[in-house]
NUTOR-636842 format. One line per 10 residues: their letters; for each residue x, y, z negated of N, C-alpha, C. Coordinates in Angstrom, 2 decimals. Example, Ala and Ser with C-alpha at 12.3 -4.5 7.8 and 13.67 -1.06 7.14 Angstrom:
BEGIN
as) 13.19/-5.69/-7.80/12.30/-4.50/-7.80/13.20/-3.30/-7.80 | 12.85/-2.25/-7.08/13.67/-1.06/-7.14/12.90/0.03/-7.87 .
This chain:
BEGIN
msragtvalv) 28.23/50.53/-75.69/28.31/51.10/-74.53/29.74/51.68/-74.39 | 30.31/51.19/-73.25/31.89/51.87/-73.13/31.73/53.23/-72.69 | 32.86/53.85/-72.61/33.12/55.26/-72.37/33.81/55.37/-70.95 | 33.36/56.25/-70.11/33.89/56.55/-68.82/33.77/58.04/-68.54 | 34.71/58.55/-67.68/34.56/59.95/-67.32/35.89/60.25/-66.71 | 35.85/61.62/-66.08/37.12/62.13/-65.26/37.83/63.25/-66.15 | 39.01/63.04/-66.02/39.99/63.86/-66.81/40.88/64.61/-66.02 | 40.87/66.03/-65.94/41.87/66.84/-64.99/43.06/67.24/-65.78 | 44.12/66.79/-65.33/45.43/67.29/-65.81/46.00/68.58/-65.02 | 45.97/69.62/-65.64/46.31/70.89/-65.10/47.33/71.59/-65.74 .
grpnagkstl) 47.86/72.65/-65.09/49.00/73.43/-65.60/49.88/73.91/-64.63 | 50.86/74.72/-65.03/51.84/75.39/-64.19/52.50/74.39/-63.39 | 53.27/74.91/-62.40/54.17/73.86/-61.67/55.22/73.43/-62.66 | 55.63/71.98/-62.59/56.60/71.45/-63.18/56.36/71.03/-64.77 | 55.06/71.16/-65.04/54.58/70.95/-66.37/54.67/69.49/-66.78 | 54.81/68.51/-65.72/55.17/67.21/-65.96/53.66/66.47/-65.70 | 52.73/67.10/-65.06/51.41/66.36/-64.84/51.59/65.07/-64.19 | 52.28/64.97/-63.09/52.35/63.65/-62.36/52.99/62.48/-63.22 | 54.21/62.96/-63.82/54.90/62.06/-64.77/54.02/61.52/-65.80 | 53.07/62.44/-66.44/52.25/62.16/-67.45/51.29/61.03/-67.08 .
mnrllaekva) 50.63/61.35/-65.80/49.57/60.23/-65.29/50.08/59.04/-64.99 | 51.41/58.95/-64.19/52.00/57.64/-64.08/52.31/56.98/-65.54 | 52.68/57.67/-66.44/53.02/56.99/-67.81/51.64/56.41/-68.49 | 50.71/57.19/-68.42/49.51/56.69/-69.02/48.77/55.65/-68.22 | 48.88/55.51/-66.91/48.49/54.26/-65.99/49.51/53.18/-66.07 | 50.63/53.47/-66.58/51.76/52.41/-66.58/51.97/51.93/-65.28 | 51.80/52.78/-64.20/52.13/52.41/-62.75/52.44/53.81/-62.07 | 53.02/53.73/-60.96/53.39/54.76/-60.14/52.14/55.06/-59.13 | 51.48/56.14/-59.33/50.51/56.65/-58.31/50.90/57.85/-57.65 | 51.43/58.79/-58.54/51.87/60.07/-58.13/53.40/60.06/-57.98 .
ivsdkpqttr) 53.78/60.76/-56.74/55.42/60.82/-56.64/55.76/61.94/-57.50 | 57.11/61.88/-57.94/57.71/62.94/-59.09/58.99/63.24/-58.40 | 59.24/64.67/-58.75/60.54/65.15/-58.35/60.86/66.32/-59.31 | 62.04/66.75/-59.25/62.37/67.90/-60.08/61.92/69.30/-59.30 | 61.40/69.29/-58.14/60.97/70.48/-57.61/59.57/70.96/-57.90 | 59.41/72.10/-58.20/58.04/72.59/-58.48/57.11/72.39/-57.25 | 55.67/72.31/-57.41/54.74/72.24/-56.25/54.97/70.82/-55.59 | 55.52/69.95/-56.32/55.54/68.54/-55.67/54.34/68.03/-55.24 | 53.10/68.10/-55.97/51.76/67.50/-55.94/51.08/68.64/-55.00 | 50.33/68.11/-53.99/49.74/68.94/-53.14/48.24/68.69/-52.82 .
hrlvgilsdt) 47.69/67.49/-53.63/46.49/67.12/-53.44/45.79/66.88/-54.93 | 44.57/66.63/-55.13/44.05/66.19/-56.22/44.40/64.55/-56.24 | 45.25/64.07/-57.00/45.51/62.68/-56.82/44.70/61.85/-58.05 | 44.17/60.92/-57.56/43.21/60.09/-58.50/43.99/58.83/-59.06 | 44.01/58.70/-60.34/44.41/57.46/-61.03/43.38/56.76/-61.92 | 43.29/55.61/-61.90/42.25/55.03/-62.64/42.72/54.05/-63.77 | 42.36/54.17/-64.93/42.79/53.61/-66.11/41.48/52.72/-66.64 | 41.43/51.45/-66.50/40.42/50.58/-67.11/41.00/49.84/-68.10 | 40.33/49.97/-69.32/40.82/49.24/-70.52/39.73/48.88/-71.36 | 39.98/48.38/-72.64/38.89/47.88/-73.55/37.84/48.98/-73.77 .
pgqivfydtp) 38.19/50.33/-74.09/37.21/51.22/-74.47/36.40/51.70/-73.34 | 36.76/51.40/-72.10/36.07/51.92/-70.85/37.02/52.33/-69.73 | 36.78/53.35/-68.94/37.52/53.84/-67.84/37.74/55.49/-67.91 | 38.95/55.65/-67.59/39.34/57.15/-67.56/39.83/57.26/-66.01 | 39.26/58.21/-65.35/39.71/58.71/-63.95/40.50/59.94/-64.00 | 41.66/59.80/-63.76/42.48/60.96/-64.18/42.65/61.77/-62.76 | 42.61/62.89/-62.77/42.77/63.80/-61.60/44.24/64.56/-61.97 | 45.42/64.14/-61.21/46.58/64.83/-61.16/46.53/65.97/-60.21 | 46.57/67.20/-60.66/46.47/68.38/-59.67/47.81/69.11/-59.41 | 47.83/69.80/-58.28/48.99/70.71/-57.93/49.12/71.95/-59.09 .
gihrplhrln) 50.39/72.24/-59.24/50.53/73.25/-60.28/49.89/74.71/-59.86 | 49.18/75.32/-60.97/48.74/76.54/-60.54/49.52/77.76/-60.38 | 49.75/78.30/-59.34/50.72/79.40/-59.07/50.03/80.47/-58.11 | 50.92/81.58/-57.96/50.45/82.45/-57.03/50.68/81.95/-55.49 | 49.62/81.82/-54.82/49.86/81.29/-53.40/50.38/82.34/-52.39 | 51.46/81.73/-51.67/51.91/82.73/-50.59/51.62/82.17/-49.14 | 51.19/80.85/-49.13/50.82/80.53/-47.82/49.56/79.81/-47.91 | 48.91/79.58/-46.66/47.51/78.95/-46.86/47.60/77.46/-47.40 | 48.82/76.99/-47.17/48.98/75.53/-47.65/48.82/75.66/-49.45 | 49.38/76.81/-49.90/49.46/77.00/-51.36/48.03/77.29/-51.82 .
kqmvrhalda) 47.38/78.17/-51.10/45.85/78.52/-51.50/45.34/77.25/-51.44 | 45.34/76.13/-50.47/44.68/74.87/-50.70/45.08/74.26/-51.72 | 46.25/74.16/-52.28/46.77/73.33/-53.27/46.10/73.92/-54.52 | 46.07/75.23/-54.90/45.42/75.83/-56.05/44.03/75.56/-56.03 | 43.29/75.54/-54.74/41.86/75.27/-54.79/41.60/73.92/-55.31 | 42.35/72.80/-54.94/42.42/71.55/-55.53/42.44/71.45/-57.07 | 43.32/72.30/-57.49/43.41/72.37/-58.98/42.14/73.01/-59.42 | 41.74/74.02/-59.14/40.45/74.79/-59.74/39.16/73.88/-59.62 | 39.13/73.25/-58.42/37.96/72.15/-58.22/37.98/71.22/-59.36 | 39.30/70.66/-59.58/39.27/69.63/-60.56/38.96/70.10/-61.88 .
indadvvcll) 39.28/71.22/-62.23/38.97/71.85/-63.55/37.39/71.82/-63.66 | 36.63/72.38/-62.68/35.28/72.38/-62.70/34.54/70.98/-62.58 | 35.13/70.08/-61.95/34.45/68.81/-61.93/34.67/67.76/-63.13 | 35.75/68.00/-63.77/36.20/66.94/-64.75/35.22/66.96/-65.88 | 35.18/65.96/-66.85/34.37/65.85/-67.99/35.30/66.25/-69.14 | 36.67/66.25/-69.01/37.57/66.52/-70.01/38.67/67.41/-69.14 | 39.33/68.44/-69.74/40.40/69.08/-69.10/41.48/69.03/-70.10 | 42.56/68.58/-69.60/44.03/68.54/-70.29/44.77/69.67/-69.81 | 45.19/70.56/-70.42/46.19/71.61/-70.03/47.60/71.38/-70.51 | 48.52/70.97/-69.50/49.73/70.64/-69.81/50.63/71.95/-70.08 .
vdaaepagag) 51.31/72.09/-70.96/52.30/73.26/-71.01/53.78/72.69/-71.37 | 54.65/73.29/-70.58/56.18/72.80/-70.77/56.55/73.50/-71.97 | 56.76/72.52/-73.00/57.03/73.33/-74.44/58.53/73.79/-74.49 | 59.28/73.22/-73.38/60.64/73.67/-73.35/60.94/74.92/-72.69 | 59.82/75.67/-71.99/60.01/76.93/-71.39/59.22/78.01/-72.23 | 59.66/79.24/-72.31/58.95/80.29/-72.88/57.73/80.63/-72.12 | 56.67/81.10/-72.75/55.37/81.23/-72.07/55.36/82.55/-71.53 | 54.80/82.66/-70.27/54.70/83.93/-69.40/53.45/84.20/-69.10 | 53.38/85.22/-68.15/52.03/85.56/-67.45/51.35/84.52/-66.64 | 52.04/83.71/-66.16/51.43/82.45/-65.57/50.67/81.56/-66.45 .
dayvldlver) 51.32/81.28/-67.60/50.77/80.52/-68.63/49.51/81.25/-69.05 | 49.59/82.42/-69.28/48.36/82.99/-69.76/47.17/82.95/-68.67 | 47.41/83.17/-67.55/46.39/82.99/-66.48/45.76/81.75/-66.55 | 46.72/80.49/-66.42/46.18/79.21/-66.47/45.35/78.83/-67.72 | 45.75/79.45/-68.92/45.03/79.24/-70.18/43.64/79.86/-70.04 | 43.51/80.90/-69.41/42.29/81.73/-69.31/41.34/80.86/-68.44 | 42.00/80.29/-67.21/41.07/79.46/-66.39/40.53/78.33/-67.12 | 41.47/77.75/-67.98/40.94/76.23/-68.68/39.99/76.69/-69.69 | 40.03/77.92/-70.39/39.20/78.20/-71.48/37.81/78.51/-70.86 | 37.67/78.84/-69.55/36.31/78.96/-68.88/35.68/77.71/-68.46 .
srgprllvln) 36.31/76.36/-68.68/35.85/75.28/-68.25/34.71/74.81/-69.13 | 33.70/74.03/-68.56/32.56/73.76/-69.18/32.71/72.67/-70.25 | 33.66/71.82/-70.16/33.68/70.57/-70.93/34.55/70.73/-72.03 | 34.68/69.69/-72.91/35.96/69.82/-73.96/37.32/69.82/-73.36 | 38.17/70.38/-74.09/39.63/70.69/-73.55/40.54/70.13/-74.58 | 41.71/69.61/-73.98/42.84/69.17/-75.12/44.14/70.10/-74.40 | 44.88/70.37/-75.28/46.17/70.98/-74.99/47.27/69.94/-75.12 | 48.18/69.87/-74.15/49.22/68.88/-74.37/50.45/69.65/-74.27 | 51.43/69.64/-75.22/52.57/70.13/-75.20/53.56/69.17/-74.88 | 53.97/69.28/-73.49/54.91/68.30/-72.97/56.37/68.50/-73.13 .
kidkvrkpdl) 57.29/67.73/-72.84/58.69/67.81/-73.06/59.13/68.09/-74.34 | 58.68/67.37/-75.33/58.91/67.77/-76.79/60.27/67.07/-77.16 | 60.71/66.16/-76.24/62.19/65.61/-76.28/63.21/66.62/-76.06 | 62.77/67.88/-75.65/63.75/68.88/-75.11/63.57/70.15/-76.19 | 62.82/69.86/-77.21/62.41/71.00/-78.11/62.70/70.59/-79.63 | 63.37/71.52/-80.20/63.55/71.42/-81.86/62.20/71.38/-82.64 | 62.04/70.48/-83.45/60.82/70.54/-84.22/60.36/71.83/-84.88 | 61.47/72.58/-85.33/61.20/73.79/-85.98/60.45/74.88/-85.06 | 60.82/74.70/-83.82/60.28/75.60/-82.69/58.98/75.22/-82.14 | 58.68/73.81/-82.48/57.41/73.46/-81.92/56.04/73.80/-82.80 .
lpmigryaqs) 56.40/73.81/-84.05/55.26/74.29/-85.02/54.72/75.53/-84.84 | 55.43/76.61/-84.72/54.89/77.85/-84.34/54.03/78.09/-83.11 | 54.58/77.15/-82.01/53.87/76.94/-80.93/52.55/76.36/-80.95 | 52.51/75.34/-81.75/51.11/74.66/-82.11/50.26/75.68/-82.69 | 50.84/76.43/-83.66/50.05/77.39/-84.42/49.39/78.43/-83.61 | 50.07/79.05/-82.67/49.57/80.17/-81.66/48.41/79.47/-80.71 | 48.59/78.45/-80.32/47.39/77.72/-79.56/46.24/77.32/-80.41 | 46.64/76.91/-81.59/45.37/76.49/-82.37/44.55/77.65/-82.85 | 45.14/78.96/-82.85/44.35/80.17/-83.37/43.35/80.40/-82.35 | 43.57/80.07/-81.06/42.46/80.22/-79.99/41.16/79.66/-80.27 .
gsfaeivpls) 41.22/78.48/-80.95/40.15/77.59/-81.08/39.43/77.06/-79.91 | 40.24/77.04/-78.85/39.57/76.66/-77.52/39.90/75.09/-77.24 | 40.67/74.51/-78.17/40.96/73.09/-77.86/40.61/72.07/-78.94 | 39.88/70.95/-78.71/39.44/69.87/-79.34/40.57/69.32/-80.16 | 41.85/69.29/-79.47/42.91/68.76/-80.14/44.22/69.30/-79.42 | 45.22/69.57/-80.21/46.45/69.84/-79.47/47.64/68.48/-79.84 | 48.01/68.13/-78.73/48.92/66.89/-78.79/50.19/67.18/-78.18 | 51.17/67.10/-79.02/52.62/67.13/-78.58/53.20/65.94/-78.14 | 53.76/65.72/-76.89/54.17/64.54/-76.39/55.38/64.74/-75.51 | 55.90/63.62/-75.04/56.84/63.51/-73.98/56.39/62.45/-72.84 .
aatgdgcdrl) 55.95/63.09/-71.84/55.62/62.15/-70.79/56.79/61.41/-70.30 | 58.22/61.97/-70.33/59.28/61.03/-69.79/59.65/60.03/-70.84 | 59.53/60.28/-72.20/59.88/58.89/-72.99/58.50/58.19/-73.39 | 57.40/58.78/-73.40/56.19/58.10/-73.81/55.92/58.45/-75.22 | 56.77/59.23/-76.08/56.38/59.54/-77.36/55.18/60.46/-77.35 | 53.94/60.09/-78.00/52.79/60.85/-78.26/51.74/60.47/-77.26 | 52.02/59.82/-76.25/51.07/59.53/-75.29/49.84/58.72/-75.89 | 50.37/57.62/-76.73/49.04/56.80/-77.27/48.05/57.72/-77.90 | 48.56/58.83/-78.52/47.60/59.76/-79.26/46.85/60.55/-78.33 | 47.37/60.86/-77.31/46.69/61.57/-76.19/45.54/60.67/-75.68 .
leaiwrllpe) 45.79/59.42/-75.28/44.76/58.56/-74.97/43.65/58.33/-75.82 | 43.90/58.21/-77.18/43.02/58.14/-78.28/42.04/59.37/-78.21 | 42.67/60.64/-78.07/41.96/61.89/-78.07/40.93/61.88/-76.94 | 41.48/61.44/-75.70/40.74/61.55/-74.56/39.52/60.50/-74.57 | 39.69/59.29/-75.12/38.62/58.36/-75.27/37.56/58.77/-76.25 | 37.98/59.60/-77.13/36.93/60.35/-78.09/35.96/61.19/-77.43 | 36.56/62.02/-76.61/35.74/63.05/-75.94/34.86/62.57/-74.62 | 35.22/61.43/-74.15/34.38/60.95/-72.93/33.13/60.54/-73.20 | 32.22/60.66/-72.34/30.75/60.20/-72.63/30.60/58.87/-72.45 | 29.70/58.35/-73.13/29.08/56.86/-73.02/28.72/56.71/-71.80 .
applfdpell) 29.41/55.73/-70.85/28.83/55.50/-69.53/29.47/54.29/-68.98 | 28.78/53.69/-68.01/29.57/52.61/-67.27/30.75/53.06/-66.45 | 31.66/52.10/-65.87/32.76/52.54/-65.03/32.23/53.30/-63.85 | 33.04/54.20/-63.48/32.78/54.97/-62.17/33.35/54.22/-61.02 | 34.35/53.28/-61.20/34.90/52.61/-60.05/35.08/51.20/-60.50 | 35.35/50.21/-59.54/35.74/48.92/-59.78/36.97/48.81/-60.76 | 36.97/48.23/-61.85/37.91/48.11/-62.86/39.35/47.60/-62.23 | 39.17/46.96/-61.11/40.37/46.52/-60.44/41.20/47.51/-59.77 | 40.60/48.61/-59.50/41.24/49.70/-58.62/42.19/50.47/-59.65 | 43.31/50.82/-59.04/44.23/51.83/-59.63/44.06/53.21/-59.14 .
tthperflas) 43.75/53.24/-57.88/43.56/54.66/-57.18/42.62/54.25/-56.22 | 42.04/55.61/-55.50/41.22/55.35/-54.57/41.83/55.98/-53.16 | 42.80/56.37/-53.01/43.54/56.92/-52.02/43.99/55.81/-50.97 | 44.01/56.13/-49.66/44.29/55.11/-48.59/45.81/54.78/-48.77 | 46.24/53.64/-48.32/47.53/53.29/-48.24/48.32/54.26/-47.49 | 47.80/54.60/-46.33/48.46/55.41/-45.37/49.02/56.75/-46.08 | 48.11/57.52/-46.91/48.40/58.55/-47.71/49.51/58.30/-48.66 | 49.42/57.32/-49.49/50.30/56.87/-50.32/51.71/56.59/-50.00 | 51.76/56.03/-48.71/52.92/55.79/-47.97/53.61/57.05/-47.52 | 52.97/58.05/-47.02/53.31/59.26/-46.61/54.00/60.34/-47.85 .
erirekvlaa) 53.19/60.09/-49.08/53.76/60.59/-50.20/55.21/60.18/-50.73 | 55.15/58.84/-50.60/56.38/58.10/-50.94/57.59/58.56/-50.03 | 57.40/58.73/-48.77/58.41/59.20/-47.99/58.79/60.74/-48.18 | 57.70/61.48/-48.55/57.97/62.79/-48.95/58.71/62.87/-50.15 | 58.69/61.96/-51.06/59.29/61.95/-52.36/60.85/61.92/-52.01 | 61.26/60.98/-50.97/62.50/60.81/-50.66/63.07/62.05/-49.88 | 62.26/62.87/-49.22/62.82/64.20/-48.70/63.10/65.10/-49.78 | 62.22/65.18/-50.78/62.19/65.98/-51.94/63.69/65.81/-52.69 | 63.76/64.59/-52.67/65.11/64.12/-53.34/66.43/64.51/-52.72 | 66.31/64.58/-51.52/67.58/64.83/-50.63/67.85/66.27/-50.17 .
treelpfsta) 66.84/67.13/-50.48/66.87/68.49/-49.98/66.72/69.39/-51.14 | 67.13/70.74/-50.72/67.06/71.66/-51.86/66.77/73.19/-51.27 | 66.88/74.05/-52.09/66.44/75.45/-51.67/65.08/75.57/-51.03 | 64.74/76.09/-49.89/63.59/76.16/-49.41/62.89/74.90/-48.72 | 63.96/74.10/-48.25/63.51/73.03/-47.43/62.28/72.18/-48.18 | 62.30/71.74/-49.40/61.24/70.90/-50.05/59.89/71.53/-49.74 | 59.77/72.86/-49.78/58.50/73.60/-49.79/58.07/73.56/-48.37 | 59.16/73.42/-47.40/58.76/73.66/-45.86/58.55/72.38/-45.07 | 58.40/71.18/-45.70/58.29/70.13/-45.23/57.09/69.44/-45.53 | 56.51/68.32/-44.73/55.41/67.46/-44.89/55.68/66.33/-44.03 .
vlierwdeee) 54.90/65.35/-44.35/55.00/63.82/-43.72/53.64/63.74/-43.22 | 53.61/63.37/-41.87/52.51/63.00/-41.16/52.82/61.42/-40.69 | 51.78/60.53/-41.11/51.80/59.02/-40.50/51.23/59.20/-39.03 | 52.13/58.83/-38.27/51.54/59.03/-36.68/50.93/57.62/-36.30 | 51.47/56.52/-36.66/51.08/55.10/-36.33/51.33/54.12/-37.45 | 50.21/53.17/-37.79/50.35/52.29/-38.69/49.97/50.87/-37.98 | 50.87/50.07/-37.66/50.54/48.86/-36.94/51.04/47.72/-37.80 | 49.86/46.91/-38.15/50.05/45.74/-38.91/50.41/44.32/-38.07 | 51.28/43.80/-38.41/51.66/42.51/-37.74/51.35/41.32/-38.75 | 50.07/40.92/-38.82/49.76/40.10/-39.90/50.39/38.70/-39.92 .
grgllrlyas) 50.69/38.11/-38.62/51.37/36.76/-38.60/52.80/36.98/-39.17 | 53.39/37.95/-39.12/54.84/38.17/-39.45/54.98/38.93/-40.64 | 53.79/39.26/-41.38/53.90/40.03/-42.55/54.88/41.18/-42.50 | 54.62/41.91/-41.44/55.34/43.04/-41.22/54.48/44.46/-40.65 | 54.81/45.49/-41.30/54.16/46.90/-40.95/55.03/47.64/-40.26 | 54.69/48.00/-38.98/55.38/48.96/-38.31/54.83/50.52/-38.53 | 55.74/51.24/-39.11/55.18/52.54/-39.55/56.09/53.64/-38.91 | 55.30/54.49/-38.13/55.77/55.66/-37.45/55.42/57.09/-38.16 | 56.32/57.81/-38.72/56.24/58.96/-39.31/57.01/60.20/-38.90 | 56.25/61.17/-39.04/57.15/62.37/-38.70/57.36/63.43/-40.00 .
ilverpgqkk) 58.44/63.91/-40.12/58.62/64.88/-41.11/58.70/66.35/-40.43 | 57.60/67.09/-40.77/57.59/68.52/-40.33/58.47/69.50/-40.93 | 58.93/70.34/-40.19/59.73/71.63/-40.54/59.44/72.70/-39.84 | 59.72/73.85/-40.37/59.32/74.99/-39.66/60.26/75.79/-38.74 | 61.66/75.54/-39.05/62.62/76.16/-38.35/63.69/75.23/-37.75 | 64.31/75.58/-36.81/65.36/74.50/-36.05/66.41/74.38/-37.05 | 66.94/75.27/-37.87/68.06/75.15/-38.87/67.64/74.10/-39.81 | 66.29/74.04/-40.07/65.79/73.08/-41.14/65.73/71.66/-40.48 | 65.49/71.45/-39.26/65.55/70.22/-38.70/66.87/69.90/-38.68 | 67.87/70.65/-38.40/69.27/70.30/-38.13/69.92/69.83/-39.68 .
ilvgrqgqmi) 69.49/70.33/-40.62/69.89/69.87/-41.97/69.34/68.54/-42.46 | 68.06/68.33/-42.10/67.20/67.17/-42.36/67.78/65.77/-41.41 | 68.20/66.21/-40.18/68.80/65.07/-39.31/70.25/64.81/-39.83 | 70.97/65.91/-40.16/72.28/65.58/-40.71/73.27/65.39/-39.71 | 74.59/65.46/-40.15/75.61/65.13/-39.24/75.49/63.64/-38.70 | 75.46/63.55/-37.47/75.40/62.26/-36.78/74.10/61.46/-37.27 | 73.01/62.07/-37.58/71.86/61.57/-38.24/72.09/60.85/-39.39 | 73.09/61.19/-40.29/73.25/60.65/-41.41/72.11/60.92/-42.53 | 71.60/62.12/-42.57/70.70/62.45/-43.50/69.31/61.78/-43.44 | 68.82/61.85/-42.16/67.45/61.16/-41.85/67.68/59.68/-41.96 .
kaigtaarld) 68.99/58.99/-41.81/69.10/57.68/-41.95/68.91/57.45/-43.42 | 69.64/58.19/-44.23/69.50/57.79/-45.57/68.07/58.05/-46.33 | 67.46/59.08/-45.84/66.00/59.26/-46.30/65.20/57.98/-45.80 | 65.52/57.52/-44.73/64.64/56.38/-44.04/64.81/55.11/-44.60 | 66.01/54.90/-45.08/66.49/53.68/-45.94/65.75/53.87/-47.21 | 65.98/54.75/-47.99/65.34/54.81/-49.16/63.94/54.73/-49.28 | 63.41/55.42/-48.15/61.83/55.36/-48.08/61.25/53.95/-47.76 | 62.02/53.20/-46.89/61.76/51.78/-46.28/61.84/50.76/-47.54 | 62.81/50.91/-48.41/63.00/50.09/-49.50/61.82/50.20/-50.44 | 61.37/51.52/-50.88/60.28/51.95/-51.83/58.96/51.51/-51.13 .
leeflgrrvy) 58.76/51.62/-49.81/57.62/51.15/-49.21/57.31/49.70/-49.37 | 58.60/48.92/-48.94/58.31/47.51/-49.01/58.15/46.91/-50.51 | 58.59/47.57/-51.43/58.24/47.18/-52.89/56.77/47.54/-53.21 | 56.42/48.80/-52.63/55.27/49.32/-52.98/54.06/48.48/-52.25 | 54.19/48.00/-51.10/53.24/47.58/-50.18/53.23/45.94/-50.29 | 54.45/45.51/-50.75/54.66/43.95/-50.68/54.68/43.25/-49.52 | 55.28/44.02/-48.40/55.51/43.33/-47.27/56.66/44.06/-46.45 | 57.35/43.45/-45.51/58.36/44.10/-44.85/57.80/45.17/-43.91 | 58.60/46.20/-44.08/58.30/47.54/-43.30/59.38/47.92/-42.33 | 59.05/48.10/-41.09/59.73/48.90/-39.94/59.41/50.33/-39.93 .
ldlqvrlepg) 60.31/51.31/-40.41/59.97/52.62/-40.47/60.87/53.34/-39.43 | 60.04/53.98/-38.57/60.50/54.80/-37.60/60.09/56.29/-38.10 | 61.39/57.11/-38.36/61.22/58.41/-38.89/61.75/59.39/-38.17 | 60.99/60.51/-37.70/61.52/61.44/-36.84/61.35/62.76/-37.61 | 61.99/63.83/-37.37/62.04/65.13/-37.66/61.24/65.94/-36.60 | 60.31/66.47/-36.88/59.39/67.32/-35.80/59.23/68.87/-36.16 | 59.75/69.45/-35.32/59.52/71.17/-35.41/58.13/71.50/-35.22 | 57.66/72.17/-36.37/56.15/72.72/-36.29/56.23/74.05/-36.85 | 56.64/75.13/-36.06/56.68/76.36/-36.61/55.34/76.93/-37.31 | 55.40/77.39/-38.56/54.28/77.95/-39.25/53.34/76.93/-39.69 .
wredrallar) 53.65/75.73/-39.88/52.63/74.71/-40.08/51.81/75.00/-41.43 | 52.53/75.73/-42.34/51.75/75.89/-43.71/50.64/76.89/-43.55 | 50.55/77.55/-42.24/49.42/78.58/-41.98/48.42/77.95/-41.07 | 48.79/76.78/-40.53/47.97/76.11/-39.45/46.89/75.29/-39.99 | 45.62/76.02/-39.79/44.27/75.37/-40.36/44.07/73.96/-39.89 | 44.33/73.80/-38.65/44.01/72.47/-38.13/44.79/71.35/-38.69 | 46.26/71.64/-38.86/47.23/70.68/-39.34/46.93/70.55/-40.85 | 46.71/71.53/-41.58/46.41/71.58/-43.05/45.18/70.65/-43.16 | 44.24/70.76/-42.28/43.11/69.97/-42.45/43.23/68.59/-42.23 | 44.17/68.27/-41.29/44.71/66.70/-41.21/45.44/66.21/-42.35 .
ldrdgdvdlg) 46.27/67.00/-42.83/46.98/66.55/-44.25/45.92/66.44/-45.27 | 45.02/67.20/-45.38/43.82/67.13/-46.45/43.12/65.80/-46.22 | 42.76/65.70/-44.99/41.93/64.60/-44.71/42.69/63.23/-44.99 | 43.94/63.21/-44.74/44.74/61.95/-45.01/44.72/61.54/-46.38 | 44.54/62.62/-47.29/44.66/62.23/-48.98/43.18/62.13/-49.34 | 42.32/62.35/-48.60/40.89/62.34/-49.07/40.24/61.02/-49.84 | 39.75/61.25/-50.93/39.24/60.13/-51.55/37.71/60.28/-51.77 | 37.21/59.17/-51.96/35.57/59.33/-52.32/35.53/59.31/-53.89 | 35.05/60.57/-54.46/34.94/60.74/-55.70/33.68/60.30/-56.34 | 32.99/59.53/-55.53/31.58/59.18/-56.16/31.82/57.80/-56.65 .
sgs) 30.81/57.10/-57.02/31.05/55.58/-57.68/31.61/54.77/-56.72 | 32.48/53.96/-57.34/32.88/52.82/-56.37/32.59/51.46/-56.87 | 31.88/51.48/-57.90/31.49/50.22/-58.69/30.33/49.58/-57.99 .
């Protein structure tokens, strides 16, 4: 009997959860950036291999929420902890532990299933500093195994997969083994556009933007996708920054996004990208519900 189950990757913002999921899948499902709170949904990545199937949940970083959007993000992470067969707590080994880390540790220790501790970013840590850290976490007795690794380089990732396979229940695959994710293309496209916005902006702008797909028109005979998308901002000054002088910023974001989408979707893309002023969108129930629906997946069996 093969093994199959769900694995939640949880932790503080910027712990490297998305980078790790992409590394384990050997494919890019989650967008990544150096900005905290990049992930806003529970992202599903499916690894089907000889031992069975692992369904990863990449989750938003757990933090103190200041807006309705952030509360929604933290809810996605907490739901994943409760739903998963195995919980992997990611800790940034290169950063000193604080109150936020203690809070997340407490949440994970209350989860029902087996737990793994992943000490990420060991490529940035001296080995003598790593051993006491492992010892402190080992004293809690809360984890089936502690795995030091680097999601960026791949060092230690094979050991993590081996530990996960050992903990998963014997079961048939949850999804068609051909699937890499269960998110719709529209959502994945909007995320890749948002990744380019994150790369181009700084300070408060990354947190104040969202991407909506307004229209998705396929021209089958021409192998062309016409994609109309809006970048939401909260203030006129933010819109001015995103548009840029003589439209240079939005043009650069659009070009980078179009090239990425063409590679991802395997067809030509015409991308019409606009910046839309939407004051207070992070508190807007209806708009947040739409963003949430766009990323919805069926977490039931797909096989």
